[in-house]
C-alpha positions in Angstrom: 0.0 0.0 0.0 2.8 2.4 0.9 4.5 1.6 -2.4 1.2 2.4 -4.3 0.8 5.8 -2.6 4.5 6.5 -3.2 4.1 5.8 -7.0 0.9 7.9 -7.0 2.7 10.8 -5.3 5.6 10.5 -7.8 3.2 10.6 -10.7 1.4 13.6 -9.3 4.7 15.4 -8.9 5.7 14.6 -12.4 2.4 15.8 -13.8 2.7 19.1 -11.8 6.2 19.6 -13.1 5.2 18.9 -16.7 2.3 21.4 -16.5 4.6 24.0 -14.9 7.0 23.7 -17.8 4.1 24.1 -20.3 2.8 27.2 -18.4 6.2 28.8 -18.7 6.7 28.0 -22.4 3.3 29.3 -23.5 3.6 32.5 -21.4 6.8 33.3 -23.2 5.2 32.4 -26.5 2.3 34.8 -25.9 4.5 37.6 -24.9 6.8 37.0 -27.9 3.9 36.9 -30.3 2.5 40.3 -29.0 6.0 41.8 -29.4 6.2 40.4 -32.9 2.9 42.0 -33.9 4.0 45.4 -32.5 7.3 45.1 -34.3 5.5 44.6 -37.7 3.2 47.5 -36.8 6.2 49.7 -36.4 7.7 48.5 -39.7 4.4 49.3 -41.4 4.6 52.9 -40.1 8.1 53.1 -41.5 6.8 52.1 -45.0 7.0 48.4 -45.1 4.7 47.3 -48.1 1.5 45.4 -47.2 2.4 42.5 -49.4 5.6 42.0 -47.4 3.7 42.2 -44.1 1.2 39.6 -45.4 4.0 37.3 -46.6 5.9 37.7 -43.4 2.9 36.7 -41.3 2.2 33.7 -43.5 5.7 32.4 -43.6 6.5 33.1 -39.9 3.4 31.3 -38.6 3.9 28.3 -40.8 7.6 28.2 -39.7 6.4 28.3 -36.1 4.1 25.4 -36.6 6.8 23.5 -38.5 9.2 24.1 -35.7 6.8 22.6 -33.2 6.2 19.7 -35.5 9.9 19.0 -35.9 10.6 19.3 -32.1 7.8 16.9 -31.3 8.4 14.3 -34.0 7.9 10.7 -32.9 7.6 7.1 -34.1 6.1 5.8 -30.8 2.5 4.6 -31.4 1.1 6.0 -28.1 2.7 9.4 -28.7 1.7 9.5 -32.4 -1.9 8.5 -31.9 -2.9 9.9 -28.4 0.1 12.2 -27.4 1.1 9.7 -24.7 -2.1 10.3 -22.8 -0.5 13.0 -20.7 -2.0 16.3 -21.9 -3.2 18.4 -18.9 -6.9 19.2 -19.0 -6.5 23.0 -19.5 -4.2 22.5 -22.5 -6.4 19.8 -23.9 -9.2 22.3 -23.6 -7.2 24.9 -25.6 -6.3 22.3 -28.2 -10.0 21.4 -28.5 -10.9 25.0 -28.8 -8.5 25.5 -31.7 -9.6 22.2 -33.2 -13.2 23.4 -32.9 -12.6 27.0 -34.2 -12.3 25.8 -37.7 -12.3 28.1 -40.8 -16.1 27.8 -40.7 -16.3 29.0 -37.1 -13.6 31.6 -37.3 -14.6 33.0 -40.8 -18.1 31.7 -41.4 -19.9 32.1 -38.0 -20.0 35.9 -37.8 -20.6 36.0 -41.6 -23.6 33.6 -41.2 -25.0 35.8 -38.4 -24.5 38.9 -40.6 -26.4 37.4 -43.5 -29.1 35.5 -41.6 -29.5 37.4 -38.3 -31.3 35.5 -35.5 -31.5 32.2 -37.4 -27.7 32.1 -37.4 -27.8 31.6 -33.6 -28.7 28.0 -34.4 -25.0 27.3 -35.0 -24.0 28.7 -31.7 -26.7 26.9 -29.8 -26.1 23.6 -31.6 -22.3 23.6 -31.3 -22.3 24.6 -27.7 -25.0 22.1 -26.8 -22.9 19.4 -28.5 -20.1 19.9 -26.0 -22.5 19.5 -23.1 -23.7 16.2 -24.8 -20.1 15.1 -25.2 -19.4 15.7 -21.5 -22.6 13.8 -20.4 -22.9 10.9 -22.9 -19.6 10.0 -24.6 -16.2 11.5 -23.6 -15.7 10.0 -20.1 -16.9 6.5 -21.2 -14.8 6.5 -24.4 -11.7 7.5 -22.4 -12.5 4.8 -19.9 -12.6 2.2 -22.7 -9.2 3.5 -23.7 -8.8 2.9 -27.5 -6.9 5.0 -30.0 -9.7 5.9 -32.4 -13.5 5.8 -32.8 -13.4 2.9 -35.2 -11.1 1.2 -32.7 -13.8 1.6 -30.1 -16.5 0.2 -32.4 -14.4 -2.8 -33.3 -13.6 -3.6 -29.6 -17.1 -2.9 -28.3 -19.1 -4.7 -30.9 -16.5 -7.4 -31.9 -15.5 -8.4 -35.4 -14.1 -6.3 -38.3 -17.5 -5.2 -39.8 -18.4 -2.5 -37.2 -14.8 -1.3 -37.3 -14.8 -1.1 -41.1 -18.1 0.7 -41.2 -16.9 3.1 -38.6 -13.7 3.6 -40.6 -15.7 4.5 -43.7 -17.9 6.9 -41.8 -14.9 8.6 -40.2 -13.3 9.1 -43.5 -16.5 10.5 -45.1 -17.3 13.1 -42.5 -13.7 14.0 -41.8 -12.8 14.4 -45.5 -15.9 16.6 -46.1 -14.9 18.8 -43.2 -11.2 18.8 -44.3 -12.1 20.1 -47.8 -13.9 23.1 -46.1 -10.8 23.8 -44.0 -8.4 23.7 -47.0 -10.8 25.9 -48.9 -10.4 28.4 -46.0 -6.7 28.0 -46.1 -6.6 28.9 -49.8 -8.8 31.9 -49.3 -6.7 33.3 -46.5 -3.3 32.5 -48.1 -4.5 34.2 -51.3 -5.5 37.3 -49.4 -2.2 37.5 -47.5 0.1 37.0 -50.4 -1.9 38.0 -53.5 -1.1 34.6 -55.2 -3.8 32.6 -57.0 -6.4 30.8 -54.9 -5.4 27.4 -56.2 -1.7 27.9 -55.5 -2.6 29.3 -52.0 -4.4 26.0 -51.3 -1.3 23.9 -51.9 0.9 26.4 -50.1 -1.3 26.1 -47.1 -1.4 22.3 -47.3 2.4 22.5 -46.7 1.7 24.2 -43.4 -0.8 21.5 -42.5 1.6 18.7 -43.3 4.5 20.0 -41.3 2.3 20.1 -38.2 1.0 16.6 -38.3 3.3 14.6 -40.5 6.2 14.2 -38.2 4.7 14.1 -34.7 1.1 13.0 -35.1 -1.2 13.8 -32.2 1.7 15.0 -30.0 2.8 17.6 -32.6 -0.8 18.6 -33.4 -1.7 19.1 -29.7 1.1 21.5 -28.9 0.7 23.3 -32.2 -3.0 23.7 -31.6 -2.4 25.3 -28.2 -0.2 27.9 -29.9 -2.8 28.3 -32.7 -5.5 29.0 -30.2 -3.5 31.8 -28.6 -3.0 33.4 -32.1 -6.6 33.1 -33.2 -8.0 34.4 -29.9 -5.8 37.5 -30.1 -6.6 37.9 -33.8 -10.3 37.6 -33.3 -10.7 39.9 -30.3 -8.5 42.9 -31.2 -10.4 44.2 -34.3 -13.8 43.6 -32.7 -12.9 45.5 -29.5 -11.5 48.3 -31.7 -14.7 48.5 -33.8 -16.8 48.6 -30.6 -14.7 51.5 -29.3 -15.0 53.3 -32.6 -18.8 53.1 -32.7 -19.7 53.4 -29.0 -16.6 54.2 -27.0 -17.0 51.0 -25.0 -14.3 48.3 -25.3 -16.7 45.4 -24.5 -18.5 44.5 -27.8 -20.8 42.0 -26.0 -22.1 44.8 -23.8 -23.1 47.1 -26.7 -24.7 44.3 -28.8 -28.3 45.2 -28.0 -27.7 48.9 -28.3 -26.2 48.6 -31.8 -28.9 46.1 -32.8 -31.5 48.7 -32.2 -29.7 51.1 -34.5 -29.3 48.4 -37.2 -33.0 47.6 -37.0 -33.9 51.3 -37.5 -31.5 51.5 -40.4 -33.1 48.4 -42.0 -36.5 50.0 -42.0 -35.1 53.1 -43.6 -33.3 51.1 -46.4 -36.4 49.0 -47.1 -38.2 52.2 -48.3 -35.3 54.2 -49.6 -36.1 55.5 -53.2 -32.7 54.6 -54.6 -32.9 51.1 -53.1 -36.3 50.7 -54.6 -34.9 51.8 -58.0 -32.1 49.2 -57.8 -34.4 46.4 -56.7 -36.7 47.2 -59.7 -33.8 46.9 -62.1 -32.8 43.5 -60.7 -36.4 42.4 -60.9 -36.5 43.4 -64.6 -33.2 41.5 -65.2 -34.8 38.3 -63.7 -37.8 38.7 -66.0 -35.5 39.0 -69.0 -33.7 35.9 -68.0 -37.0 34.0 -67.6 -37.9 35.0 -71.1 -34.5 33.9 -72.5 -35.0 30.5 -70.8 -38.3 30.0 -72.8 -36.4 30.1 -76.1 -32.8 29.1 -75.3 -31.6 28.5 -78.9 -32.7 31.9 -80.1 -31.4 33.6 -77.0 -28.0 32.0 -77.4 -27.8 33.2 -81.0 -28.8 36.7 -80.1 -26.2 36.9 -77.2 -23.4 35.7 -79.5 -24.4 38.2 -82.2 -24.4 41.1 -79.7 -21.1 40.1 -78.2 -19.5 39.7 -81.6 -20.8 43.2 -82.8 -19.5 44.8 -79.6 -16.0 43.3 -80.0 -15.9 44.4 -83.7 -17.0 47.9 -82.7 -14.3 48.2 -80.1 -11.7 47.1 -82.5 -12.9 49.5 -85.2 -13.0 52.4 -82.7 -9.4 51.8 -81.5 -10.6 51.0 -78.0 -8.0 50.3 -75.2 -6.4 46.8 -75.0 -8.2 46.2 -71.8 -11.6 46.9 -73.2 -11.0 44.7 -76.3 -9.6 41.9 -74.1 -12.6 42.1 -71.8 -15.0 41.9 -74.7 -13.1 39.0 -76.2 -13.3 37.1 -72.8 -17.0 37.8 -72.6 -17.5 36.4 -76.1 -15.5 33.3 -75.2 -17.3 32.8 -71.9 -20.8 32.5 -73.6 -22.3 29.0 -72.9 -21.4 26.4 -75.6 -24.6 24.4 -75.5 -28.3 24.7 -74.5 -28.0 22.9 -71.2 -25.0 25.0 -70.1 -27.0 28.1 -71.0 -30.0 27.1 -69.1 -27.9 26.3 -66.0 -26.1 29.6 -66.2 -29.3 31.6 -66.7 -31.1 29.8 -63.9 -28.2 30.7 -61.5 -28.2 34.4 -62.6 -32.0 34.6 -62.4 -32.0 33.3 -58.8 -29.3 35.8 -57.9 -31.3 38.7 -59.5 -34.5 37.6 -57.7 -32.7 37.7 -54.4 -31.3 41.1 -55.1 -34.8 42.4 -56.0 -35.8 41.8 -52.4 -35.4 44.3 -49.6 -32.1 44.4 -47.7 -30.3 42.5 -50.5 -32.3 39.4 -49.7 -31.2 39.4 -46.0 -33.9 39.0 -43.3 -34.3 41.7 -40.7 -31.5 41.0 -38.2 -33.7 40.8 -35.1 -36.5 38.9 -36.7 -36.7 35.4 -35.1 -38.0 33.5 -38.1 -39.1 34.3 -41.6 -42.8 34.9 -42.3 -45.4 36.1 -39.8 -47.3 33.8 -37.4 -50.3 36.2 -37.5 -50.2 37.0 -41.3 -51.5 35.3 -44.4 -51.6 31.6 -44.9 -48.4 31.8 -46.9 -46.7 33.9 -44.2 -47.8 31.4 -41.5 -46.5 28.5 -43.5 -43.2 30.3 -44.1 -42.9 31.0 -40.3 -43.5 27.4 -39.4 -41.0 26.1 -41.9 -38.4 28.6 -40.8 -38.9 27.6 -37.2 -38.7 23.8 -38.0 -35.4 24.4 -39.9 -34.0 26.3 -37.0 -34.7 23.5 -34.5 -33.6 20.8 -37.0 -30.3 22.6 -37.5 -29.7 22.9 -33.7 -30.4 19.2 -33.3 -28.1 18.1 -36.2 -25.2 20.4 -35.0 -25.6 19.3 -31.4 -25.6 15.6 -32.1 -23.0 15.9 -34.8 -20.7 17.8 -32.5 -20.8 15.1 -29.9 -19.9 12.4 -32.6 -17.2 14.1 -34.7 -14.2 11.8 -34.6 -11.6 14.6 -34.6 -13.2 16.0 -31.4 -13.8 12.7 -29.6 -10.2 11.5 -30.2 -8.9 14.5 -28.2 -10.4 13.0 -25.1 -8.0 10.0 -25.5 -5.0 12.3 -24.9 -5.7 13.1 -21.2 -4.3 11.1 -18.3 -7.7 10.2 -16.7 -11.4 10.2 -17.1 -11.7 13.1 -14.6 -9.4 15.2 -16.8 -11.5 14.2 -19.8 -14.5 15.8 -18.1 -12.4 18.8 -17.1 -11.2 19.1 -20.7 -14.9 19.6 -21.8 -15.3 22.4 -19.3 -12.2 24.1 -20.4 -13.0 23.7 -24.0 -16.4 25.2 -23.5 -14.8 28.2 -21.8 -12.2 28.7 -24.6 -14.9 28.4 -27.3 -17.2 30.7 -25.3 -14.6 33.5 -25.5 -15.1 33.6 -29.3 -18.7 32.5 -29.6 -20.1 35.2 -27.4 -18.2 37.7 -29.5 -19.5 36.5 -32.9 -23.1 37.9 -32.6 -21.7 41.3 -31.6 -19.2 41.3 -34.4 -22.0 40.6 -37.0 -24.1 43.6 -35.7 -21.1 45.9 -35.5 -20.0 45.1 -39.1 -23.6 45.5 -40.4 -23.9 48.9 -38.7 -20.6 50.0 -40.1 -21.6 49.0 -43.7 -25.1 50.5 -43.4 -23.9 53.9 -42.0 -20.4 54.4 -43.5 -20.0 52.3 -46.7 -23.5 52.8 -48.2 -23.9 56.1 -49.9 -20.2 56.3 -50.8 -19.5 57.4 -54.4 -18.1 54.4 -56.4 -14.9 56.4 -57.3 -14.3 56.9 -53.5 -14.8 53.4 -52.3 -12.0 52.0 -50.0 -9.1 50.2 -51.8 -10.0 46.9 -50.0 -13.2 46.6 -52.0 -11.2 46.3 -55.3 -8.6 44.0 -53.6 -11.2 41.5 -52.4 -12.9 41.6 -55.8 -9.6 40.4 -57.3 -9.5 37.5 -54.8 -13.0 36.3 -55.6 -15.9 38.4 -56.9 -18.3 36.0 -55.2 -16.9 37.2 -51.8 -17.1 40.9 -52.5 -18.1 42.9 -55.6 -20.0 46.1 -56.4 -21.8 47.1 -59.5 -23.4 50.5 -60.2 -26.7 49.1 -61.5 -28.6 52.4 -61.6 -25.6 54.5 -62.8 -25.9 57.1 -60.1 -22.2 56.6 -59.0 -23.5 56.0 -55.4 -23.3 52.6 -53.7 -26.7 51.1 -52.6 -27.0 48.0 -50.5 -28.5 45.8 -53.3 -25.6 46.8 -55.5 -23.1 45.1 -53.3 -22.5 41.3 -53.2 -20.8 40.1 -50.1 -20.1 36.5 -48.9 -20.2 35.7 -45.3 -16.8 34.2 -45.3 -15.0 37.6 -45.4 -16.9 39.4 -42.7 -14.2 38.7 -40.0 -11.4 39.5 -42.5 -13.0 42.8 -43.3 -13.4 43.9 -39.7 -9.9 45.5 -39.3 -10.4 47.6 -42.5 -13.9 48.6 -41.5 -12.5 49.7 -38.1 -9.7 51.7 -39.8 -7.0 49.7 -38.2 -3.5 49.4 -39.7 -2.9 46.6 -42.3 -0.8 44.7 -39.8 -4.0 43.9 -37.9 -5.7 42.7 -41.1 -2.8 40.4 -41.6 -3.1 39.3 -37.9 -6.7 38.4 -38.4 -5.9 36.5 -41.6 -3.1 34.7 -39.6 -5.7 33.8 -37.0 -8.1 32.4 -39.6 -5.2 30.4 -41.0 -4.4 29.1 -37.5 -8.1 28.1 -37.1 -8.2 26.3 -40.5 -4.8 24.6 -40.0 -5.6 23.4 -36.5 -8.8 21.7 -37.5 -7.3 20.3 -40.7 -4.5 18.8 -38.7 -6.9 16.9 -36.5 -9.0 15.8 -39.4 -6.0 14.5 -41.4 -5.0 12.5 -38.3 -8.4 10.9 -38.1 -8.3 9.8 -41.7 -4.7 8.6 -41.7 -5.1 6.8 -38.3 -8.3 5.2 -39.4 -6.5 3.8 -42.5 -3.1 3.0 -40.8 -4.3 1.8 -37.4 -7.8 0.5 -37.9 -7.5 -0.9 -41.4 -3.9 -1.9 -41.8 -2.9 -2.9 -38.2 -6.2 -4.1 -36.8 -7.6 -5.8 -39.9 -4.8 -6.6 -42.4 -1.5 -7.1 -40.5 -1.9 -7.5 -36.7 1.8 -8.3 -36.4 2.9 -5.0 -38.0 5.6 -3.2 -36.0 5.0 0.2 -34.4 7.4 1.9 -36.8 5.7 0.5 -39.9 2.3 1.4 -38.6 3.3 5.0 -37.9 5.2 5.3 -41.2 2.2 4.1 -43.1 -0.1 6.6 -41.3 2.3 9.4 -42.3 2.3 8.3 -46.0 -1.5 8.1 -46.0 -1.7 11.5 -44.3 0.3 13.0 -47.2 -1.9 11.3 -49.9 -5.1 12.4 -48.2 -3.9 16.0 -47.8 -3.1 16.3 -51.5 -6.4 14.7 -52.5 -8.3 17.1 -50.3 -6.4 20.1 -51.7 -7.3 19.0 -55.2 -11.0 18.8 -54.3 -10.9 22.2 -52.5 -9.3 23.8 -55.5 -12.5 23.0 -57.5 -14.5 25.3 -55.1 -17.2 22.6 -54.7 -19.6 24.5 -52.3 -19.6 27.1 -49.6 -17.7 26.4 -46.4 -20.9 26.4 -44.3 -22.6 23.7 -46.3 -19.5 21.4 -46.4 -19.1 21.7 -42.6 -22.7 21.2 -41.8 -22.8 18.1 -44.1 -19.9 16.7 -42.0 -22.0 17.2 -38.9 -25.0 15.4 -40.4 -22.8 12.5 -41.5 -21.2 12.2 -38.1 -24.6 12.4 -36.3 -26.3 9.8 -38.4 -23.5 7.3 -38.5 -21.7 7.6 -35.1 -24.0 8.9 -32.5 -26.5 6.0 -32.4 -23.8 3.4 -32.5 -21.6 5.1 -29.8 -24.4 6.0 -27.4 -26.1 2.6 -27.7 -22.8 0.9 -27.4 -22.2 2.6 -24.1 -25.6 2.7 -22.5 -27.3 -0.5 -23.8 -25.5 -3.8 -23.1 -27.8 -5.6 -25.5 -26.7 -3.7 -28.6 -24.9 -6.0 -31.1 -22.3 -5.7 -33.8 -24.6 -6.6 -36.6 -27.2 -4.0 -35.4 -24.5 -1.3 -35.0 -23.2 -1.9 -38.5 -26.7 -1.9 -40.1 -27.6 1.2 -38.0 -24.6 3.1 -39.3 -25.3 2.1 -42.9 -29.0 2.9 -42.8 -28.6 6.2 -41.0 -25.8 7.4 -43.2 -27.7 6.2 -46.3 -30.8 8.2 -45.5 -28.8 11.3 -44.8 -26.7 11.0 -47.9 -29.8 10.3 -50.1 -31.6 13.4 -48.8 -28.5 15.6 -49.3 -27.9 14.3 -52.9 -31.5 14.8 -54.0 -32.1 18.3 -52.4 -28.8 20.2 -52.3 -28.2 22.2 -55.6 -24.4 21.5 -55.9 -24.8 17.8 -55.2 -27.8 17.6 -57.6 -25.7 19.1 -60.3 -22.7 16.8 -59.5 -24.9 13.7 -59.8 -26.9 15.0 -62.7 -30.3 15.0 -60.9 -32.9 17.0 -62.8 -36.1 16.0 -61.1 -37.9 18.6 -59.0 -36.6 19.1 -55.4 -38.9 17.4 -52.9 -38.1 18.6 -49.3 -39.4 16.4 -46.4 -41.5 18.7 -44.2 -39.6 21.6 -45.6 -36.3 20.7 -44.0 -33.2 22.1 -45.7 -30.5 19.7 -46.9 -28.1 21.2 -44.3 -30.1 19.4 -41.6 -30.3 16.0 -43.4 -29.1 14.3 -40.2 -32.5 14.9 -38.7 -33.8 11.9 -40.7 -30.7 9.7 -40.4 -30.3 9.7 -36.6 -33.7 8.3 -35.7 -33.3 5.7 -38.5 -30.0 4.6 -37.0 -31.4 4.3 -33.5 -34.4 2.3 -34.7 -32.3 -0.1 -36.8 -29.9 -0.7 -33.9 -32.7 -1.4 -31.4 -34.8 -3.7 -33.7 -31.9 -5.7 -35.0 -30.3 -6.1 -31.6 -33.5 -7.6 -30.3 -33.4 -10.4 -32.9 -29.6 -11.1 -32.9 -27.4 -12.9 -30.4 -26.5 -10.6 -27.5 -22.8 -9.7 -26.8 -20.7 -11.9 -24.7 -21.0 -11.9 -20.9 -17.4 -10.5 -20.6 -18.4 -7.5 -22.8 -21.6 -6.9 -20.8 -19.6 -7.0 -17.6 -17.0 -4.7 -18.9 -19.7 -2.2 -19.9 -21.2 -2.4 -16.4 -17.8 -1.7 -15.0 -17.1 1.3 -17.3 -20.5 2.8 -16.5 -20.6 1.9 -12.8 -17.0 1.6 -11.5 -18.1 1.6 -7.8 -20.8 -1.1 -8.3 -18.5 -3.7 -6.7 -18.5 -1.7 -3.5 -22.2 -2.4 -3.2 -22.5 -5.8 -4.9 -19.7 -8.1 -3.8 -20.8 -10.6 -6.5 -19.6 -8.3 -9.2 -16.0 -8.4 -10.4 -14.4 -6.2 -13.0 -13.5 -8.2 -16.0 -9.9 -8.5 -17.1 -9.4 -6.5 -20.3 -8.8 -8.5 -23.4 -5.6 -8.1 -25.3 -5.6 -4.8 -27.2 -8.0 -3.1 -24.8 -6.6 -0.4 -22.5 -9.2 0.2 -19.8 -7.8 2.9 -17.6 -7.1 2.0 -13.9 -5.1 5.0 -12.9 -5.5 6.5 -9.5 -8.3 9.0 -9.5 -9.7 7.7 -12.7 -13.1 7.0 -11.5 -16.2 8.3 -13.2 
């Protein structure tokens, strides 16, 4: 007994010393980073070009992450897969916060709130609720079971290769979908910082991802993500606080949120009836009508368009127009659709865009309106209100359940020393995510107020330089067109994507360019941190679960880790290629990953923990059926997927639910299949049922002397550390 307590005291002292060293390292890192930003700010005042500042930020941050990756390189399996299971709870919480603050959260959340107002809060509610679900339902019990990956847990819990293989496929599907969105964000930010082409920026950013995760696996990713969280927190808060001070004089944006929202609401009412805005909306409405007429006679319309473009080019050449004008006319002629189907598709997209721009507030709902429609209005308005409310609740459900089942989040709870610290990690991660999530709604309102009151009404020839710069990066993100030719910017003449709202904040606040570069570096850190975790999920699933567990159980540790590294490189390049095609907006890709994770993993994981009777056959069929229903609904209702798969039949929404919430249908199907099939198949072994009892009720033997904890089978690592109880 004395020997036991002596070992326990030695372990506690070692953990305390390790944490003390980490505290010291990251304090110096934070101080050094602040000094570095101030130094670049000073160099900007001395005349350092913006392109140099952007390139310096990009290269220095990637070099930092590469340095951490090199210093933490390893070929040890436990270090590579779970960081040696010795990450303190507070630092695991910071790593989870960085892992969670993906490109979608950092770039897209405030932009979604800007574009959709109240309904965008579904993302905050769903993601935050997901962490509460993780703490209560999954994380402690998965840590107690002690495997390396989620497919590993499914294989051990349900027995046999089939549940493991299905879990492996589901992990790759949802992680790869999420990964593409992160790499898209990396390309966007890299292009903005350096001015290089978007596609080249993607592959440059992938280099930054690989140096973090390739050499050191989870150990390198963990300590890189802590540094990335510090960078993205500083980058996110500085411009928002500055903008709050500029507008209200109060440096707490959360405190002025309601006050500024009242001003935005008043400005929205003014813009809805502004004569110039009405004029612009009428012009867009007329454009939509013209396109509708063209779609009735596509062959004649194509011939007329080609003739008009040819005459324009000839007139410019005859009139000795500038090279730029002639070149633009030539490109316009070459860009005309080549066949009838391409023309119809192009006109349909343009018609939809014009119809949106013919609506008040550029198609955006009133920021403070809870849902679309009116519960006390006409039949159509009541139906729209009910549908909007259903979609809000469905999205909250999918995001909450999906969050609790995402493999790259769950695998982080394998890295802590004990189950108690797994729970503490959830608490810390909620705190670190809260610091950013409670700021995003205020940021959306502050940016909207700045655009409504400062940018609108500005003459086109006096617009800020950043408008033209962003138009060069991607016109879909920001572009302006003087539709009514009055040389004054109206709201409906501006097209702005939600993904740049955060990146625009420093320029709207009038801050030096170095802060814009800092925000871009923060967004890059957010994208890289999540991409690292996702790459590890995919590579580990293939290297550990497929190769080691199913193909060659005698493979050495070095060969397993080496194979995971090779696979990580291949997956990263493949994801970069897909992201370069710009398949869909970041928000849909991320939300699709949540629906995939919710419908495939959540029923199998939760039933595997809380119902001893759940069987391997049932879990496999449950994952297949839930994922199939979700995928089918997305493919048949989401525009980009419909185009990809060549689906031309009319869209049939189930109960009006948008494809972004497809998991709403897959999750209950997964649960139903697992329950029904389990009842008609052979129950799990007595050893497995006893192990589940022990994991859920570790103190049961104190009350029931007949109960004995089962001995773990080979390959299982149920934790028995001191203080490891539930």
